[in-house]
C-alpha positions in Angstrom: -0.2 -15.1 -9.3 -2.5 -15.1 -12.7 -6.1 -15.7 -11.7 -8.7 -17.0 -13.2 -11.7 -14.8 -11.8 -11.0 -11.7 -9.9 -14.2 -10.6 -8.0 -14.6 -6.6 -6.6 -16.5 -5.5 -4.1 -17.3 -2.0 -2.8 -17.5 -3.2 0.5 -15.9 -6.5 2.6 -19.3 -9.0 1.8 -19.9 -7.5 -1.0 -18.9 -10.5 -3.4 -20.0 -12.8 -0.3 -23.5 -11.5 -1.1 -23.9 -12.1 -4.3 -21.0 -13.9 -6.0 -19.1 -16.3 -3.5 -21.2 -19.4 -4.3 -19.9 -18.8 -8.4 -16.4 -18.6 -7.1 -16.8 -21.8 -5.0 -17.7 -23.3 -8.2 -15.3 -22.5 -10.5 -12.7 -23.1 -7.2 -14.0 -26.9 -6.8 -13.6 -26.9 -10.6 -9.7 -25.9 -10.4 -9.8 -22.5 -11.2 -7.8 -20.0 -8.9 -10.0 -17.0 -7.3 -10.0 -13.7 -5.6 -11.3 -10.6 -3.8 -10.7 -7.5 -3.9 -12.3 -5.4 -1.7 -12.3 -1.3 -2.5 -13.0 -0.2 0.6 -13.2 -1.3 4.7 -16.8 -0.5 5.4 -15.9 1.7 7.7 -19.0 3.5 7.4 -21.4 0.3 8.3 -23.7 0.9 11.5 -22.4 -2.7 12.8 -19.0 -3.4 13.6 -16.0 -1.7 12.8 -12.8 -1.5 9.9 -10.7 -4.2 11.7 -14.0 -6.4 12.5 -14.3 -6.8 9.0 -11.5 -7.3 8.0 -11.0 -10.4 10.5 -14.3 -11.5 9.0 -13.5 -11.1 5.2 -10.3 -12.6 6.3 -12.3 -15.9 7.9 -14.6 -15.6 4.4 -11.3 -16.1 2.2 -10.8 -19.4 3.7 -14.4 -20.9 3.9 -14.5 -19.9 -0.1 -11.2 -20.7 -0.7 -9.8 -17.9 -2.7 -5.8 -17.9 -2.9 -5.3 -13.8 -3.0 -7.7 -10.8 -1.1 -6.9 -7.8 -1.3 -8.1 -4.4 0.4 -7.3 -1.0 -1.4 -8.3 1.1 1.9 -10.6 3.5 -0.6 -12.9 5.7 1.6 -15.7 3.9 2.2 -18.9 6.2 0.6 -16.7 8.9 -0.6 -14.6 7.1 -3.3 -14.9 8.6 -6.7 -14.7 7.0 -10.1 -11.3 9.6 -10.9 -7.8 9.2 -12.3 -6.1 8.0 -9.6 -8.7 5.9 -7.9 -8.6 3.8 -11.8 -4.8 3.4 -11.2 -5.1 1.6 -8.3 -8.0 -0.9 -9.5 -5.5 -1.0 -12.6 -2.6 -1.8 -10.4 -4.9 -4.8 -9.1 -6.4 -6.5 -12.5 -2.8 -6.3 -14.2 -1.2 -7.8 -10.6 -3.3 -10.8 -10.9 -4.2 -10.6 -14.7 -7.9 -12.7 -14.5 -9.8 -14.0 -17.5 -13.1 -13.0 -16.2 -13.7 -9.6 -14.0 -17.1 -9.9 -11.2 -18.1 -6.5 -9.7 -21.1 -4.7 -8.0 -23.9 -4.1 -9.2 -25.2 -1.2 -11.9 -27.2 0.2 -9.8 -28.1 -0.3 -6.5 -29.8 1.0 -3.6 -25.9 1.7 -1.8 -24.6 4.3 -3.7 -20.7 3.2 -3.6 -22.0 -0.2 -5.5 -23.2 1.5 -8.8 -20.2 4.1 -8.4 -17.5 0.8 -7.8 -19.3 -0.9 -10.7 -18.3 1.9 -12.8 -14.8 2.4 -11.3 -13.8 -1.4 -12.2 -15.6 -1.3 -15.5 -13.7 1.8 -16.1 -10.3 0.4 -15.0 -10.6 -2.6 -16.9 -10.6 -0.7 -20.6 -7.5 1.6 -19.0 -5.9 -1.3 -17.9 -6.0 -2.3 -21.4 -3.1 0.2 -22.3 0.3 0.1 -23.3 0.4 4.2 -22.3 -0.6 3.7 -19.0 2.0 3.2 -16.9 1.8 1.5 -13.2 4.2 0.1 -11.1 4.1 -1.9 -7.7 7.4 -2.1 -5.7 9.1 0.2 -8.3 8.5 -2.7 -11.3 6.4 -1.6 -14.3 3.4 -3.2 -15.0 2.4 -5.2 -18.2 -1.1 -4.2 -20.0 -4.0 -6.5 -20.0 -7.8 -6.6 -20.1 -9.6 -9.5 -18.9 -11.9 -11.0 -21.5 -15.1 -10.3 -19.5 -16.6 -8.5 -16.7 -19.8 -9.6 -14.9 -22.0 -7.8 -12.8 -23.3 -9.5 -10.4 -26.8 -8.4 -8.7 -27.2 -6.9 -5.2 -30.0 -6.0 -3.4 -32.0 -4.4 -6.0 -34.0 -6.5 -8.3 -32.6 -6.8 -11.8 -33.1 -9.2 -14.7 -29.9 -11.4 -14.8 -28.7 -11.5 -18.5 -27.5 -15.2 -17.1 -27.5 -17.6 -14.0 -25.0 -19.5 -12.0 -26.0 -22.9 -10.5 -24.6 -22.1 -7.0 -27.2 -25.5 -5.7 -24.7 -27.1 -4.6 -22.3 -25.7 -2.8 -25.4 -23.1 -1.5 -24.2 -23.6 2.3 -21.1 -23.1 1.9 -21.8 -20.0 0.3 -24.4 -19.0 3.2 -21.0 -20.0 5.8 -19.4 -17.7 3.6 -21.4 -15.2 4.6 -22.5 -15.5 8.0 -18.7 -15.6 8.5 -19.1 -11.6 8.5 -20.9 -12.0 12.2 -20.9 -8.4 13.1 -23.1 -7.4 9.9 -25.7 -10.0 9.9 -27.9 -11.8 12.0 -27.0 -13.8 15.5 -29.5 -14.0 18.2 -27.0 -12.9 20.8 -26.3 -9.6 18.8 -26.3 -6.5 20.8 -25.3 -4.2 17.5 -27.5 -2.2 16.0 -30.3 -3.1 14.3 -29.8 -2.5 9.8 -31.5 -3.4 6.6 -29.4 -6.6 6.4 -29.5 -8.1 10.3 -32.6 -9.2 10.7 -33.3 -13.3 10.3 -35.7 -12.6 7.7 -32.4 -10.9 5.2 -31.4 -14.4 5.6 -34.5 -15.9 4.1 -34.6 -13.0 1.5 -31.0 -14.6 0.0 -32.2 -17.5 0.1 -35.6 -16.3 -1.9 -33.7 -14.4 -4.1 -31.2 -17.5 -5.1 -34.1 -19.6 -5.9 -36.0 -16.8 -7.9 -33.2 -16.6 -10.1 -32.5 -20.6 -10.2 -36.2 -21.6 -11.2 -36.2 -20.3 -14.6 -32.8 -22.0 -15.3 -34.2 -25.4 -13.7 -31.6 -25.0 -10.6 -32.4 -25.0 -7.2 -30.6 -21.8 -6.2 -28.4 -19.2 -8.5 -26.9 -16.1 -8.8 -27.4 -14.2 -11.6 -24.8 -11.3 -13.6 -25.5 -8.7 -16.0 -23.3 -7.6 -19.3 -21.3 -5.6 -20.5 -21.4 -7.0 -24.4 -23.0 -9.9 -24.7 -21.4 -13.6 -24.4 -21.3 -16.1 -27.4 -21.1 -20.0 -27.8 -20.5 -22.1 -30.7 -22.6 -24.6 -29.6 -26.2 -24.5 -28.1 -26.5 -28.3 -26.2 -23.5 -26.1 -24.0 -26.6 -23.7 -22.8 -28.8 -24.7 -20.0 
């Protein structure tokens, strides 16, 4: 199954919080998208690995992705090493995406920056003929995506570009709220965390408005690049 865009997240809900509007937008245009969660978020204060997976599946339906994978790496303890890179390489070769989205290059949670470098390194290795991987006993073909873009998470990073998500904002936020154990619920009995308050949802809205305003959008998601993109028609820029 070839995908146009494959988004990686260190934890279930990473992609939803920062790039789900971008995925929804592209799905509405006919592109095929999927998500790979590196860990199950089992160290999270609220909920369990099992509830996170249930919530991730519910969110997937809201976004409209056609594939979601769980690599089951150790939350908080996975490394950017050879074994872990090969697991990511398998996903890249399996879905052969044109574009990869992944975690912020640096953030409050150390898994985010580490996840960003893990995926970035795996993308390079995935294109090498002599790096051998198999799924189900079948050798995979080398594949290197055209581009990798890092979405922006908790800490402010000046984006290299933004994607207009104004028309899909409500659907985007529904995909976030599908993670009921993690975010604001008036009747929740779970412990309070940095992201469980009602104010955090307001922060998400404010951040999206901040990124959107300079481009003339109501709401936008921001991304950074590893190499600068190029175009041959200036009128395509907004």
